[in-house]
PAZAPA-4460 file (N, C-alpha, C; in steps of 0.05 Angstrom, whole numbers, plus 32768, in hexadecimal, padded with zeros to 4 digits):
% residues 150
    n_x    n_y    n_z   ca_x   ca_y   ca_z    c_x    c_y    c_z   seq   type   mol
   8501   8AD4   8812   851C   8ADC   880D   8527   8AE6   8829     1      M     A
   853E   8AD7   8830   8547   8ADF   884B   8558   8AF6   8849     2      K     A
   855E   8B03   8860   8570   8B1B   8860   858D   8B11   885A     3      I     A
   8591   8AFA   8864   85AF   8AEC   8860   85B3   8AE8   8842     4      R     A
   85A2   8AE2   8833   85A4   8AE1   8814   85A6   8AFC   8807     5      D     A
   859B   8B0E   8811   8599   8B29   8808   85B5   8B39   880D     6      F     A
   85C2   8B32   8824   85DB   8B3D   882B   85F2   8B2D   8821     7      L     A
   85EE   8B19   8817   8603   8B05   8809   8619   8B01   881D     8      L     A
   8611   8AFB   8836   8625   8AF5   884B   8638   8ADD   8843     9      I     A
   862D   8AC9   8836   863D   8AAE   8830   8650   8AB9   881F    10      D     A
   8649   8ACB   880A   865F   8AD5   87F7   8674   8AE2   8801    11      L     A
   866F   8AF3   8814   867E   8B03   8826   8695   8AF2   8833    12      I     A
   8689   8AE0   8842   869B   8ACC   8852   86AB   8ABE   883E    13      I     A
   86A4   8AB4   882A   86B4   8AA8   8818   86CA   8AB7   880C    14      G     A
   86C5   8AD1   8805   86DA   8AE5   87F9   86EE   8AEC   880F    15      L     A
   86E5   8AED   882A   86F8   8AF0   8840   870A   8ADB   8843    16      L     A
   8700   8AC4   8841   870F   8AAA   8844   8726   8AA9   882C    17      T     A
   871D   8AB3   8815   872F   8AB2   87FA   8747   8AC9   8801    18      S     A
   873F   8ADE   880A   8751   8AF3   880F   8767   8AEB   8826    19      F     A
   875B   8ADD   8838   876D   8AD7   884D   8780   8AC1   8845    20      K     A
   877D   8AAE   8833   878F   8A9B   8827   87A0   8AA8   8812    21      H     A
   8796   8ABB   8806   87A5   8ACA   87EF   87BF   8AD8   87FB    22      F     A
   87C5   8ADF   8812   87DB   8AEB   881E   87EC   8AD9   882C    23      Y     A
   87E2   8AC0   882E   87F6   8AAB   8840   8809   8AA1   882C    24      R     A
   8821   8A99   883B   8837   8A8D   882A   882E   8A74   881C    25      K     A
   8835   8A6F   8802   882B   8A59   87F3   883E   8A42   87FD    26      K     A
   882F   8A29   87FA   883E   8A11   8802   883E   89FF   87E8    27      F     A
   8855   8A01   87D9   8856   89EE   87C1   8871   89E4   87C1    28      T     A
   8872   89CE   87B4   888A   89BE   87B3   8894   89B9   8797    29      I     A
   88AA   89BF   878E   88B1   89BC   8771   88B6   899B   876E    30      P     A
   88A0   898C   8766   889F   8972   8767   88B5   8960   875E    31      Y     A
   88BE   8961   8744   88CE   894E   873B   88EA   8952   8747    32      P     A
   88F2   896A   8753   890C   896C   875F   890B   896A   877C    33      Y     A
   88F7   896F   8789   88F1   896A   87A4   88D9   895C   87AA    34      K     A
   88DC   8945   87B8   88C5   8934   87BE   88B8   8935   87D9    35      K     A
   889E   893B   87DB   8893   893A   87F8   8894   891D   8805    36      P     A
   8894   8924   881D   8893   8907   882F   8879   8902   8832    37      K     A
   8870   88E7   882C   8854   88E0   8832   884B   88DF   884F    38      P     A
   8837   88DE   8858   8829   88DE   8874   8833   88C5   8880    39      A     A
   8837   88BE   889A   883D   88A7   88A6   882A   8890   88A1    40      P     A
   8811   8896   889E   87FD   8882   8898   87FA   887B   887B    41      R     A
   880A   8888   886A   880A   8880   884E   880D   8864   8845    42      F     A
   87FF   8855   8838   8802   883B   882F   8811   883C   8815    43      R     A
   8825   8831   880F   8836   8833   87FA   882F   8817   87EA    44      G     A
   8846   8810   87DD   8842   87FA   87C7   8849   87E0   87DB    45      F     A
   8842   87CB   87CD   8842   87AF   87DE   885E   87A4   87DD    46      F     A
   8864   8797   87F3   887D   878A   87F8   8879   876E   8804    47      Y     A
   8887   8759   87F9   8882   873F   8805   889F   8735   8809    48      L     A
   88A1   8728   8821   88B8   871A   8829   88B5   86FF   8827    49      N     A
   88BB   86EF   8815   88B7   86D4   880C   88C3   86C1   8821    50      P     A
   88D8   86C9   882B   88E4   86B6   8842   88D8   86B1   8857    51      S     A
   88C2   86C4   885F   88B3   86C1   8877   889A   86BC   886F    52      T     A
   888E   86BA   8856   8872   86B5   884D   886E   8698   8852    53      C     A
   8856   8691   8862   8850   8674   8864   883E   866A   884F    54      I     A
   8836   8679   883F   8820   8671   8827   8804   8667   8833    55      G     A
   87FA   8675   8847   87E2   866F   8857   87C9   8676   8842    56      C     A
   87CD   868B   8835   87B9   8698   8822   87A4   86AA   8830    57      G     A
   87AA   86AF   8848   8797   86C1   8856   8794   86DC   8847    58      I     A
   87AA   86EA   883E   87AA   8701   8831   8798   86FD   881A    59      C     A
   879A   86E8   8809   8787   86E3   87F3   876B   86E2   87FA    60      W     A
   8764   86D4   8811   8748   86D2   8819   8740   86EF   8821    61      K     A
   8751   86FE   882F   8744   8717   8837   8743   8731   8822    62      A     A
   874F   872C   880B   874D   873D   87F6   8730   873C   87EB    63      C     A
   8722   8757   87EF   8705   8758   87E6   8703   8756   87C8    64      P     A
   8717   875F   87B7   8712   875C   879C   8724   8744   878B    65      I     A
   8730   8734   879C   873D   871A   8792   8753   8725   877C    66      D     A
   8765   8732   8786   877D   873B   8775   8796   872C   8779    67      I     A
   8797   871D   8790   87B0   870F   879A   87AB   86F1   8791    68      I     A
   87C3   86E9   8783   87C1   86CB   8778   87D8   86BD   8788    69      Y     A
   87D3   86A7   8794   87E7   8699   87A2   87EA   867B   879A    70      I     A
   87FF   866F   8797   8800   8654   878E   8818   8649   879E    71      K     A
   8810   8631   87AC   8824   8627   87BF   8825   8606   87BA    72      T     A
   883A   85FB   87C6   883E   85E0   87C5   884A   85D6   87E0    73      H     A
   8842   85C0   87E5   884E   85B2   8800   886B   85A4   87FF    74      D     A
   8879   85A8   880D   8897   859A   880C   889B   858D   8829    75      E     A
   88AC   8579   8828   88B2   856E   8843   88CC   857A   884A    76      Q     A
   88CE   8580   8863   88E9   858D   886C   88F8   8575   8877    77      T     A
   8912   8578   887D   8922   8560   8884   891A   8554   889E    78      P     A
   890B   8562   88B0   8900   8557   88C8   88E7   854A   88C3    79      E     A
   88DD   8549   88AB   88C5   8538   88A7   88AC   854A   88A8    80      G     A
   88AE   8564   88AA   8895   8571   88AE   888E   857C   8891    81      K     A
   8874   8583   888F   886B   858F   8876   886B   85AE   8879    82      R     A
   8875   85BA   8862   8877   85D5   885E   886C   85E1   8844    83      K     A
   885E   85F7   8847   8853   8602   882C   886B   8614   8820    84      K     A
   886B   8611   8809   8880   8622   87F9   886D   8632   87E5    85      V     A
   8873   8651   87E6   8865   865F   87D2   8871   865F   87B7    86      V     A
   8866   8658   87A3   886D   8655   878A   8867   8670   8779    87      D     A
   884F   8679   877C   8845   8693   8770   8837   86A6   8785    88      R     A
   883E   86BD   8783   8831   86D2   8794   882F   86EA   8781    89      F     A
   8816   86EE   8775   8813   8702   8761   87FD   8715   876C    90      D     A
   8801   8731   8766   87EB   8744   876D   87E8   8756   8752    91      I     A
   87CE   875A   874D   87C2   8767   8737   87BE   8786   8743    92      D     A
   87D2   8797   8745   87D1   87B1   8752   87BE   87C5   8742    93      V     A
   87B7   87BB   8728   87A5   87CD   8719   8789   87CF   8727    94      Q     A
   8782   87BE   8732   8767   87BB   8740   8768   87BF   875C    95      R     A
   877E   87C3   8768   8780   87C6   8784   8773   87DF   8792    96      C     A
   8766   87DC   87AA   875C   87F1   87B5   876D   87FC   87C9    97      M     A
   8784   87EF   87D1   8797   87F6   87E6   8788   87F8   8801    98      F     A
   8777   87E5   8806   8768   87E4   881E   8776   87DF   8838    99      C     A
   878B   87CB   8834   879B   87C0   884A   8791   87A7   8856   100      G     A
   877B   879C   884C   8770   8785   885A   8785   876D   8858   101      L     A
   8792   8769   8841   87A3   8754   883D   87BB   8758   884E   102      C     A
   87C5   876F   8854   87DE   8776   8866   87D4   876D   8882   103      E     A
   87BB   8777   888A   87B6   8776   88A5   87AF   8756   88AD   104      S     A
   87A7   8747   8898   879E   872A   889C   87B9   8718   889C   105      S     A
   87CE   871F   8895   87EA   870F   8894   87F1   8706   88B1   106      C     A
   87F5   86EE   88B6   87FB   86EB   88D3   8816   86EE   88DB   107      P     A
   8827   86ED   88CC   8842   86F7   88D1   884F   870D   88C8   108      N     A
   883D   871E   88BC   8849   8738   88B2   885D   8737   8898   109      G     A
   8859   8721   888A   8866   871E   8871   8861   8732   885C   110      T     A
   8847   8734   8856   883B   8743   8841   8836   875F   884C   111      F     A
   883F   8774   883F   883C   878F   8847   8833   87A2   8834   112      K     A
   8825   87B9   883B   8822   87D0   882B   8835   87E3   883D   113      L     A
   884D   87E8   882C   8862   87F5   883A   886C   880D   8829   114      T     A
   8877   881F   8838   8886   8836   882A   88A1   8836   8837   115      L     A
   88B0   8820   8832   88CC   881B   8841   88E0   8833   8837   116      K     A
   88DD   8838   881D   88F4   884A   880D   88E7   8866   8809   117      T     A
   88CF   886D   880C   88C7   8887   880B   88BF   8887   87ED   118      G     A
   88BB   8873   87DE   88B3   8874   87C1   8894   886E   87C2   119      F     A
   888B   8881   87AF   8870   887E   87AE   8863   8884   8792   120      Y     A
   8876   8888   8781   886B   888E   8765   8867   8876   8757   121      E     A
   884F   886F   8751   8849   8855   8745   883D   8857   8728   122      G     A
   8840   8870   871B   8837   8871   86FF   8846   8863   86EE   123      A     A
   8838   8856   86DC   8845   8844   86C7   8835   884A   86AB   124      V     A
   8841   8846   8695   8838   8847   867C   882A   882F   8673   125      Y     A
   8832   8817   8679   8829   87FC   8675   8818   87EF   868C   126      D     A
   8800   87E5   8684   87F4   87D7   869D   8801   87BE   86A7   127      R     A
   8812   87B4   8698   8821   879B   869B   8836   87A0   86B2   128      K     A
   883D   87B8   86B6   8851   87BE   86CD   8845   87C1   86E5   129      E     A
   882C   87C3   86EC   8820   87C4   8706   8813   87A6   870D   130      I     A
   881B   8794   86FE   8814   8779   8708   882F   876F   8713   131      Y     A
   882D   8768   8730   8846   8761   8740   8844   8743   8744   132      F     A
   885B   8737   873E   885E   871A   8746   8870   8719   875B   133      D     A
   887C   8702   8764   888C   8700   877B   88A7   8710   8777   134      M     A
   88B0   8711   8761   88CA   871C   875E   88C7   873B   8762   135      Y     A
   88B2   8744   8753   88AD   8762   8756   88A5   876C   8772   136      K     A
   8896   8759   8781   8890   8764   879A   88A6   8765   87B2   137      L     A
   88BC   8759   87A8   88D5   8759   87BA   88E8   8772   87AC   138      Q     A
   88E7   8775   8792   88FA   8787   8787   88F1   879F   8778   139      N     A
   88D8   87A5   877C   88CC   87BD   8768   88DC   87D6   876E   140      W     A
   88E4   87DD   8789   88F2   87F8   878B   890E   87F9   877C   141      V     A
   891D   87E2   877A   8933   87E0   876D   892D   87E6   874E   142      K     A
   891C   87D5   8746   8916   87D9   8729   890D   87F8   871E   143      E     A
   88FF   8804   8731   88F4   881F   872A   8911   8831   872D   144      K     A
   891F   8831   873F   8936   883F   8741   894A   883C   8729   145      K     A
   894D   8823   871F   895D   8818   870A   8953   882A   86F3   146      E     A
   8938   8828   86EC   892A   8832   86D4   892E   8853   86D5   147      K     A
   892C   885B   86EC   8930   887C   86ED   8948   8884   86EA   148      K     A
   895E   8875   86F3   897C   887D   86EE   8986   8875   86D5   149      N     A
   897A   8861   86C7   8984   8857   86AE   8975   885F   8697   150      G     A
***
């Protein structure tokens, strides 16, 4: 048995730390009434700008757990060029790791994990609500605010 164990130095150090924090000013936020600002590096919900999406499917290929579903078709422009048009862009957020690989692989920054509005509350009662289609990826913030107010 060491002398350090006999004198309980580790216990005394722990108690001193506890007493030091006991007299400090408490930092709490009354959550529902006042909301904290997330850190600048916080990755919020997904956002898709369909007008600039080229339908390349790189985000779908970069996703390690295959939660992104993309369906496209080709159209001819008036100039005679072929252009991909995105028909379906869905994300199954139930299984998402929020790793950001899909966002970093997008060639023109169309697809983002963003916190544009400061909204980060994603709790829902029904699992079907966290399956995002193209419409929801553009308008989920408006829908959440309408549900909250209405």
